[in-house]
N, C-alpha and C positions, 0 to 999 in steps of 0.2 A: 282268861282262855276258857272256853267251852269244855265240856266233856270230850275227852280223845276217843274217837270211833275206833271200834274193834273190826280189824280188817280181816275178812275170811274169803278163802277162794274154794273152788269145787273141782278143779282140774289139775291134775299132776302136770309137773314141770315137762314131762316126755312130750305132752300134747303139743305144747309150743314148739319144741325142738323138732317134733316130726313135721309140723306145718312148716317151718323154717326150712327144713331139709328138702321139702316138697316144692319149695319155690326158689331154691337155689339159681337153677338154671333160668327161671324167669327173671331174676334179680341181675344176673348176669347179662342177659338180653337186653333188659332196660338200659343198663349201663352202657353197653355198647350201642344200642339204636339211638339212644336218646341222651348224649352227653351235655346237652344244654349248650349256652352260647360260647363260643370259642375265646371269648375276650379281647378279641381283636376289633380295631376300628372298622366300621363299614363305610366305604365311601359313598357320598350322597349321589352319585352320577357314575356313570361310565361314557368317555368320549371315544367315538369310532373314527378312525382316520385311516383310509386306504393304504395299504403297503406301498404302493409307488410314490404316495405324495408325503410320507412321513420323512421328516427331517430333524437335524437336531434343534432348530428353531420352532418347531410346531407348537410346542407347549406355550413359549412365551407369545408367539404370534398369536394363538387364540386368546390370551389375556389381553394383549394389546388391542385386538380386534374388538373384543368385548367392551373394554374401556372407551374406545372411540365411538361404539354406538350408543353408550351412555352419554357420552359429552354431546353427542349430536342430538339425540332423540328424548333424553331426560336429564339435563345437565345437573339438575340439583335435587336435592331430598324431596322437596315439595312436588316437583312435577313428576319424580319417580313414583312417589306415592300416589298422586292423582291418576296417573295411568292404570296402577295396579289395585288401586282401592286399598291400599296399606293404612292403618289407622295413624291419625297425627301424631300421636305419642310415639309411635314407633318408627315415623319416618325418618328421623335423622339418625338414629342408631342404626336402622337396617342399612339404609343408603352408605352410611361411614363403613360398616363392616362388609358390605358388597365391594365396595371399590378397594378397601384393604385386601379382601381375598383374591380379587382379579390382580393385583398388584404382586401379592406373595405368593400365591398357590392356585393358579387360575384351573387348573385341572387335578382332580383327586385320584382318578382311574384312567388311564388311556389304552385302548385296545388297538394294536396294528392290525388291519383287517387283510386277511387273505381269502375272505369269502365273498359275500354278495357285494360289498363295497369294492372289491378289487376286481372280480370278474375272470373269466378264462383269459389266460396269458401262456406264452410258450412256457416249456419247461425251465429253458435257460433264464428267461425274465424272472420267473418266480423265485428260482434258486437265488438269484443274485439280490432279489429283494428281501428274501428272508435272512440271507448272511448278512445285509446292510442292516435289516432292523436289530439284529443281535448285537452288531457292533455299536450301534447307536444308543441302544437301550443300556449295555454295559457303560458306554461312555458318560451316559446320562447319571447313572448312579455313581461313579466314580467321581463326577465334577459338582454334584448336588443340583443338577437341574432336572432330574427326574421328578415325575409325579409319585405320590406315595405308592401307588400301585401301577404296573405296567406289564403288558404282556401281549400276546397275539390271539387273534381268532382264525383257526385254520379252516380248511373246508371240513366237511362232515365224513361221515364214515360210511355214507351211501356209496354204492358199487362204481358209479360214474367218476367219482372224484376222490375215492379212498385213497389210492396210492399217493395222489397229489398231496393230500392232507397229512398224511403220514410223514411224506418226504419233508414238507415245509416244517413240521414240527421238529423232526430231526435236525434239519440244518439249523432251525432258530435256536434250539437247546444246545447243540454241540458248539455253536458259535459262542454263546453264554458262557460255556465251560471253558472254552480256550481263552477267552477274555478275562478269566479271573474266577468264574462260578457264577452259580445261580442268585440274583439278588434276592433280597428277603421280601420285596414287593412284587415279585413274578405271580402272574396270573394268566392261566390258559382258558380260552373258552371254545367249547365244543358245541358247534351249530347243529340245528335241525336233527336231534336224537329222535327217534321214534320208536325204538324197540330197546329194552334194556341190554339185549345182547350188544348193541352197538357201543354202549356205555362200557361194558366188560371188556370189548376189544381195546377201546381206548386205554383202560386200565392195563391192559396187556402191553400195550405200546410203551406207558409209561414206566412199568416194571422194567420191562427189557432195558430201558434206558438207564434207570437207575442202576441196574446190573452192571451195564457196560461201564460205567464211570465209578462204580463203588461207592454210590450215594446211598443213605439210609432209606430203607423201606419207607415208602409214603411220603417221601420227600417232595414229590411233584402232586400237587392237587388241580383241580379244575373246576369251571362252572359249566353247566349244562343250559343250552337255549331250548326253551320250550317254543317251538313255531309249527308244531302240527298237532292236529286233534287227537291223532292216535298216542301222543304222549301223554294227554290228559286222560282219555277213556280208550283203553285198549279192547282188542276184539272180543275178549271174554268178559268184558265188563268191569275189570279192576281198573284202580287208578294207576296206570303205567308209570306216572312221575315218582310214585312212593317206590315202586320196584327200581326205577333208575337210580334212586339215592341208595339203595341196598345193593344194587349192583356195582357201585362206585366203591364199595368196600371200605368206606371212611375217607375217600379222597375228595369228594364233591364238597365245594365251599359255597356253591350259589346256584339259585335257579333264576335264570332271566327269560323275562315274556318278551317274544316276539311280535310286536304288534301287527305287522301288515302280513308277514307270512302266515300267521295264525288266522288272522281275520279272513285273509283269501281263502285258506284252507276250509274254512267253515262256510264260505259262500258270501261273506258280507262284501257289499259292491264297494269299490273305491271309496265314494264319496262320504260312507259311514266307517271307514276304518279308522278306529282311534281307541284310545285307553279307556276311554268310559262307555265304551259300547257294552251291551249286557254280554256277549260273547266273551268280551275280554275279561270282564269281572268274575264270569263264572271260571274261566280258566286260572286265573291268578288265586282265587279262592280255594280251588283245588291244590294248586303248586302251595299256597300258605299252610293248609292243613297237613299236607303230605311232610312239609319240612320242619314243623313245629317241633320244637324239642331237640332235633337232630343238629343242631349247629350250623345248619345250611340256610343262609340268607336268601330272600327272594328280592328280585329287582323287577320293578315296572320296566315298561317299553319305551318307546320315544312318540313325538310328534314329527309329522313331516312337513308341518307348516313353518316355513322359515321367516324370520323377522327381516326381511330385506325390502327395499323400495323406499316410498315416501314415508314419512312419519307417520300418517294414519294406518297405514299398512303394518308397519312396525309394531305400533303399538297394539293392534289387534292380534297380532301374533304373540306378542308379549302376554297379553292378557288370557289367551287361550293356554299358552304354556305355564303361566303362572299358576292358573286354575287346575289344570290337570296335575301339576305337581302337588299342590294342597291337596287335592281330592285323594292323591296316593298317599301322602304322608298320615292323613286322617284313617286310612285303611290299612296302616301299618306296612306301606311298602316304602321303605326308606330310601330306596337308590332307585334311579331311573337312567335311561339314554338320553344323551345329548348330542345332536349331530351337526350343530352349527355353533360358532362362537358367540352369535347373538343370542342363543338360549342360556349362556353362562348367567348373565345379569339376572333373568327372570327365576333361574335355578336356585341360584343363592339368595335372592329376595324371597322367595316362597319358604325355603328351608328355614332362613333366618326369622322370619315372621312366624312361622309356626313355634318355633321354640322360645323366642322372646316374649311373645304374647301370652304363653302358659307358665313362663318361669316363676313368678311370684306365687300363683296358685298351687303349682306342683311343689315348689319347695316347702311351702306352708304346710301343705298335706303330708309330706314326707316327714318334715320336723314334728308334727303333731302326733304321728305314728311312733317316731322314735321315743319322744317323750310321754307317749301313752296319754296325751292331752285331750283326746276325743275332737270335738268339734262339730260341724255340721255333716260332715260325713263319715262314716264309720268303715275305715280302709282294713283291708286284710292284708297278710304277707304277699299275696299275689299282686295286690295293688302297690304295695311297697317297692316290689320288684319292678313293676311296670314305670312308677314314678321314677326311680332310679335310673333305669334304662333310658327314659325321656331326657334326663339331665345329662346323662353320661353323653348320649348321642350329640347333644346341644354343643357340648364341650368339644368333643371330638371333631367337628366341622368348623368350629370357630363362631357359632352363634351366641354362645355363651363361655364366660371366662370362668375358670377354676375358683378364683377368689370370690367371685360375686354368689357363686353357688354356695360355696362353704359359708360365706356371711349369711345367707338366708337359710340354711340348713343346717349348720354347725356340723357339717360331716365333712370329711377328707374325701379325696379321690378314692383311697382304699375303702373306706366305709361304703360309699356309693357301690364300687365294684362288688363288695360283699352282699349289699341288699339286693343286686341286680344279678347276684349268681354267676358272675362273670368269671371264668377261668382266665385269669390275668395271662397274657401270652405277649408275642412279639407284633409286629405290625402285619405279617404275612396274611393276606387275604387267600392266597392260592395254595395253602398248605392244609393238610387235615389236622 
């Protein structure tokens, strides 16, 4: 061993103590505002179904319709891969997993819509539909036919529909309580939030409901839909979406981009309203930065091009949806909206291809990082966190198997959670 170095300092210990004391409030604020990933599964999509058409068989029906579309327009792995441009080596495993997913769990997140997809109805009609939705959701969780996440999108907090939105929310939540309680996978979506004060108002509604039923404070969380330009850039030049997250007081779990409302709001003509428009990219980038580190997830929007009609038209719509989904995944938008059963095959094909094509490379990099083995890329802890998060998302959605990831990395699920800084929790996406 070499000569032991003499260690000398110039500052008294009190200096460090004083500095720490001066930053106590900042430390607490960082912990409060940026708790990190909640450790729950994020669904790869959200399916929206109007409140008047949702039935006990909706989820299975979507899966069956998606399987029929595959059988009719891409009956085998080779034809499906040819339509979408999936590499030959991934054609069979992706096709096999897509079919298995559609048979086992076709919908990961379902929102019963009482807003744009439902439209204006009489109060009596919406009352009944909201009560029916609560009963059907409760029954689905009891009998095992529910999606992992389910809930409603109520009308917004704007004056014209505010009372109706509040009443629908109350009826739905009350119905769940009367049927046995709030399910773990409950998710609420607040649309068209423009001002942080509207978010604060919704928090007050949820607080009042919790008090009325003796629920723990914070039990009810919600997503915010970003559909107006004012929610991205406020009149004073600040990022209103960041203020909305703060106004939710820890209850907001997601930010969902509304492709068509937002595009129309900033003047994009109908022919160019899409998730890859520059206006959409800007809005989602602001949402992403505002949500980073807060535990709030960001979701992309939808495409309105439906895969219906003759084969060539279905294939064209599939390629569009597949490409938009792959583009979103590369930009770290791991969730999107699906508006038609025919979108399910390409949603899962895009997601599964994304994770399977990067599996071996990501696993090798993470294993090398753990072993400090070096390699052709010098990864840092932040990259190890991203690699672990990538593998975990692939496992959660069914693109990857825990066993194959363990074989390639030598790591357990708990190890991956630790590297990804996930705070392991339950399933619920709708809780803070």
